[in-house]
C-alpha positions as a printed Julia matrix, in Angstrom:
97×3 Matrix{Float64}:
  19.66  -40.1    38.91
  16.36  -40.13   40.71
  13.08  -38.68   39.47
  13.31  -35.09   40.86
  16.95  -34.68   39.8
  16.1   -35.85   36.28
  13.25  -33.34   35.98
  15.47  -30.5    37.23
  18.18  -31.49   34.7
  15.7   -31.5    31.78
  14.29  -28.1    32.8
  17.82  -26.68   33.14
  18.81  -28.01   29.7
  15.65  -26.5    28.18
  16.28  -23.09   29.77
  19.96  -23.15   28.82
  19.07  -24.05   25.22
  16.55  -21.19   25.09
  19.13  -18.72   26.41
  21.75  -19.84   23.86
  19.22  -19.57   21.02
  18.19  -16.07   22.11
  21.85  -14.98   22.37
  22.62  -16.31   18.9
  19.55  -14.61   17.39
  20.54  -11.28   18.91
  24.15  -11.67   17.85
  23.6   -12.6    14.21
  20.31  -10.82   13.53
  21.17   -7.45   14.97
  18.11   -5.26   14.4
  20.22   -2.08   14.45
  22.31   -3.26   11.52
  19.3    -4.29    9.45
  17.39   -1.12   10.29
  20.39    1.03    9.29
  20.63   -0.81    5.99
  16.91   -0.45    5.4
  17.02    3.24    6.29
  19.9     3.82    3.86
  18.02    1.96    1.13
  14.86    3.97    1.8
  16.87    7.2     1.8
  18.38    6.32   -1.59
  14.99    5.44   -3.03
  13.51    8.67   -1.7
  16.33   10.73   -3.25
  15.8     8.98   -6.59
  12.04    9.61   -6.44
  12.58   13.23   -5.45
  14.95   13.83   -8.39
  12.48   12.22  -10.81
   9.66   14.41   -9.51
  11.81   17.55   -9.83
  12.56   16.67  -13.45
   8.87   16.11  -14.16
   7.97   19.46  -12.62
  10.66   21.19  -14.69
   9.29   19.6   -17.85
   5.75   20.66  -16.97
   6.91   24.2   -16.21
   8.66   24.33  -19.58
   5.47   23.2   -21.33
   3.41   25.82  -19.5
   5.97   28.51  -20.33
   5.8    27.56  -24.02
   1.99   27.72  -23.96
   2.07   31.18  -22.36
   4.42   32.44  -25.06
   1.92   31.6   -27.78
  -0.6    34.32  -28.43
  -4.04   33.61  -27.12
  -6.92   34.26  -29.48
  -8.89   37.4   -28.8
 -12.35   36.07  -28.04
 -13.89   39.53  -28.12
 -13.42   39.56  -31.88
 -15.16   36.23  -32.26
 -18.29   37.18  -30.31
 -21.07   38.78  -32.26
 -22.46   42.07  -31.12
 -25.8    42.15  -29.35
 -27.25   44.39  -32.05
 -26.74   41.74  -34.72
 -30.22   40.9   -35.95
 -29.27   37.56  -37.47
 -28.78   35.99  -34.06
 -31.92   34.58  -32.5
 -31.7    33.17  -29.01
 -33.7    33.28  -25.82
 -31.45   35.85  -24.18
 -32.24   38.47  -26.82
 -35.98   38.02  -26.55
 -37.25   40.09  -23.64
 -40.74   38.59  -23.58
 -39.53   35.2   -22.37
 -37.26   36.57  -19.7
């Protein structure tokens, strides 16, 4: 083999090797298969998270419903009347207002 034929043979072997490597990568590392598996895994995780959140919301709704059932104190009975002379605050003194 002479010089130019040898160079052409090396370039051809390099290109052929690159093509075989690319073909093998596409054949064994199919992105569609891995993406379908990842999508299924993400879908399962999302469903699990969604169910957990629904349970939490149901628990919170039950707690709120229990709190609403309890009687709330009547704050009007706790407040003192404005005519009560024992209370001294700035709002009852008209000179400062």
